[in-house]
SEKOLBA-342485 format. One record per residue (C-alpha): residue in three letters; y, x, z. Coordinates in steps of 0.2 Angstrom, whole numbers, padded with zeros to 4 digits, always signed. Example, Ala and Ser with C-alpha at 12.3 -4.5 7.8 and 13.67 -1.06 7.14 Angstrom:
2
ALA-0022+0062+0039
SER-0005+0068+0036
***
This chain:
238
UNK+0852-0152+0466
UNK+0856-0146+0447
UNK+0853-0130+0437
UNK+0870-0125+0441
UNK+0868-0129+0459
UNK+0851-0120+0458
UNK+0856-0104+0451
UNK+0874-0103+0465
UNK+0862-0107+0481
UNK+0846-0091+0476
UNK+0866-0080+0468
UNK+0872-0084+0485
UNK+0854-0080+0495
UNK+0854-0063+0486
UNK+0871-0062+0491
UNK+0866-0061+0508
UNK+0851-0051+0505
UNK+0861-0036+0498
UNK+0871-0036+0513
UNK+0864-0039+0523
UNK+0847-0026+0520
UNK+0849-0007+0528
UNK+0843+0000+0511
UNK+0835-0004+0496
UNK+0817-0004+0502
UNK+0821-0019+0514
UNK+0834-0027+0500
UNK+0815-0027+0488
UNK+0804-0035+0501
UNK+0816-0049+0507
UNK+0818-0051+0488
UNK+0798-0053+0484
UNK+0798-0064+0501
UNK+0809-0073+0492
UNK+0805-0078+0476
UNK+0787-0079+0482
UNK+0793-0096+0492
UNK+0807-0101+0481
UNK+0793-0102+0468
UNK+0780-0112+0477
UNK+0781-0128+0472
UNK+0764-0134+0465
UNK+0755-0120+0474
UNK+0761-0105+0483
UNK+0764-0090+0474
UNK+0761-0073+0479
UNK+0775-0063+0470
UNK+0779-0039+0468
UNK+0791-0032+0460
UNK+0787-0019+0447
UNK+0799-0007+0441
UNK+0792+0004+0423
UNK+0800+0022+0423
UNK+0797+0037+0409
UNK+0780+0026+0405
UNK+0772+0028+0423
UNK+0773+0011+0435
UNK+0772+0007+0452
UNK+0777-0007+0466
UNK+0790-0006+0473
UNK+0790-0022+0485
UNK+0774-0034+0488
UNK+0778-0052+0497
UNK+0761-0052+0503
UNK+0743-0042+0502
UNK+0737-0050+0487
UNK+0750-0047+0476
UNK+0750-0030+0481
UNK+0731-0028+0477
UNK+0733-0037+0463
UNK+0748-0025+0455
UNK+0740-0013+0461
UNK+0725-0014+0449
UNK+0738-0016+0436
UNK+0746-0002+0435
UNK+0730+0008+0435
UNK+0721+0000+0422
UNK+0739+0003+0412
UNK+0738-0016+0405
UNK+0743-0034+0412
UNK+0753-0049+0409
UNK+0768-0041+0421
UNK+0767-0022+0414
UNK+0769-0033+0396
UNK+0784-0041+0403
UNK+0793-0026+0410
UNK+0790-0014+0392
UNK+0795-0027+0382
UNK+0807-0036+0389
UNK+0801-0057+0389
UNK+0790-0067+0399
UNK+0770-0064+0399
UNK+0761-0082+0408
UNK+0742-0079+0410
UNK+0735-0098+0416
UNK+0720-0092+0417
UNK+0709-0077+0423
UNK+0694-0080+0422
UNK+0696-0087+0401
UNK+0711-0074+0398
UNK+0703-0063+0382
UNK+0717-0047+0384
UNK+0718-0035+0395
UNK+0701-0037+0400
UNK+0698-0018+0408
UNK+0713-0025+0422
UNK+0708-0043+0423
UNK+0689-0039+0425
UNK+0698-0029+0444
UNK+0705-0049+0446
UNK+0690-0060+0442
UNK+0684-0051+0459
UNK+0700-0060+0469
UNK+0706-0078+0470
UNK+0720-0076+0458
UNK+0717-0088+0445
UNK+0737-0086+0433
UNK+0750-0073+0433
UNK+0765-0075+0426
UNK+0775-0061+0425
UNK+0793-0059+0421
UNK+0807-0045+0416
UNK+0821-0040+0425
UNK+0837-0035+0416
UNK+0843-0017+0424
UNK+0850-0008+0408
UNK+0845+0011+0409
UNK+0839+0010+0427
UNK+0823+0007+0420
UNK+0812-0007+0418
UNK+0805-0021+0430
UNK+0799-0036+0431
UNK+0795-0051+0443
UNK+0774-0054+0445
UNK+0768-0070+0451
UNK+0752-0076+0456
UNK+0745-0090+0463
UNK+0728-0093+0465
UNK+0728-0112+0455
UNK+0725-0108+0434
UNK+0738-0115+0426
UNK+0750-0116+0437
UNK+0765-0109+0429
UNK+0774-0124+0419
UNK+0788-0126+0407
UNK+0798-0128+0422
UNK+0791-0114+0434
UNK+0793-0102+0419
UNK+0808-0107+0417
UNK+0813-0107+0439
UNK+0804-0088+0439
UNK+0815-0084+0422
UNK+0832-0090+0429
UNK+0827-0081+0449
UNK+0822-0066+0437
UNK+0839-0066+0430
UNK+0852-0070+0444
UNK+0841-0053+0451
UNK+0844-0041+0440
UNK+0865-0038+0443
UNK+0858-0040+0461
UNK+0842-0025+0458
UNK+0853-0016+0449
UNK+0868-0012+0459
UNK+0854-0008+0472
UNK+0845+0003+0462
UNK+0858+0013+0458
UNK+0865+0016+0477
UNK+0851+0020+0479
UNK+0850+0032+0468
UNK+0868+0037+0474
UNK+0864+0042+0489
UNK+0847+0051+0487
UNK+0856+0060+0477
UNK+0869+0062+0492
UNK+0854+0068+0503
UNK+0850+0079+0490
UNK+0867+0090+0488
UNK+0865+0091+0507
UNK+0849+0095+0510
UNK+0855+0110+0496
UNK+0871+0114+0505
UNK+0860+0116+0523
UNK+0847+0127+0515
UNK+0860+0141+0503
UNK+0871+0138+0520
UNK+0853+0144+0532
UNK+0847+0159+0519
UNK+0868+0163+0520
UNK+0863+0166+0539
UNK+0847+0175+0533
UNK+0855+0186+0522
UNK+0870+0189+0536
UNK+0858+0195+0548
UNK+0847+0207+0534
UNK+0864+0216+0533
UNK+0868+0219+0550
UNK+0851+0226+0554
UNK+0850+0238+0541
UNK+0867+0244+0534
UNK+0864+0235+0520
UNK+0875+0225+0504
UNK+0873+0208+0502
UNK+0859+0210+0487
UNK+0848+0222+0498
UNK+0848+0208+0509
UNK+0843+0196+0496
UNK+0830+0208+0486
UNK+0824+0210+0505
UNK+0824+0188+0508
UNK+0814+0187+0491
UNK+0802+0199+0494
UNK+0796+0195+0508
UNK+0798+0176+0502
UNK+0786+0183+0485
UNK+0773+0193+0497
UNK+0772+0177+0510
UNK+0771+0163+0495
UNK+0784+0155+0505
UNK+0798+0145+0498
UNK+0816+0158+0500
UNK+0823+0143+0513
UNK+0807+0144+0527
UNK+0808+0163+0528
UNK+0825+0160+0530
UNK+0824+0148+0546
UNK+0811+0162+0552
UNK+0820+0178+0550
UNK+0836+0167+0559
UNK+0823+0160+0573
UNK+0816+0180+0575
UNK+0837+0184+0578
UNK+0835+0168+0590
UNK+0821+0172+0603
UNK+0827+0190+0604
UNK+0841+0186+0610
UNK+0834+0175+0625
UNK+0825+0189+0630
***
């Protein structure tokens, strides 16, 4: 299979993942599993996807528990080949975790695991943050130049899909946030109407009553409003 044929196959798989997934997280999970499967050539590979935003790193998805453990060590240590790959936007290779002098705090933890070589490959995400495809093997020097090139090609092919999925997820979050804000505003307005009727007061006076109750009880305004509405509904039942 030629390089172009491999790239076409990878793109087809990514498109199938993107269109078949029910959400951003499912797409990421399937991406990690697919990457681990495709790159397990000379040895079995575990995979994770890390996102770095506002100088904070988080693991978005993993193919298995070994990758999750290694990624969590890296995020807590604030150092490691995958974080360096994401921040510097290049590939970073640790051929042997037992002898590599870089990232001492992180590798000290990794040496307690079966992991013996690590490859971090950056994703291009534009303004959506920095990310890396993190590959872990239990075999030293597991990633030869061919394996590194294959990982870089997969990451390059996945970048556009990952960016699209991240933006779609962000847009969905914004929509839900807006819906929640509108629902909260409606709840507060309903409670204000009830207070106006009960106390024969103005809108501003009813809002002040609601705000005082919120402050004195250390509750959000929406929660107090919900309780006002619930108390009326309960009274009407009796």
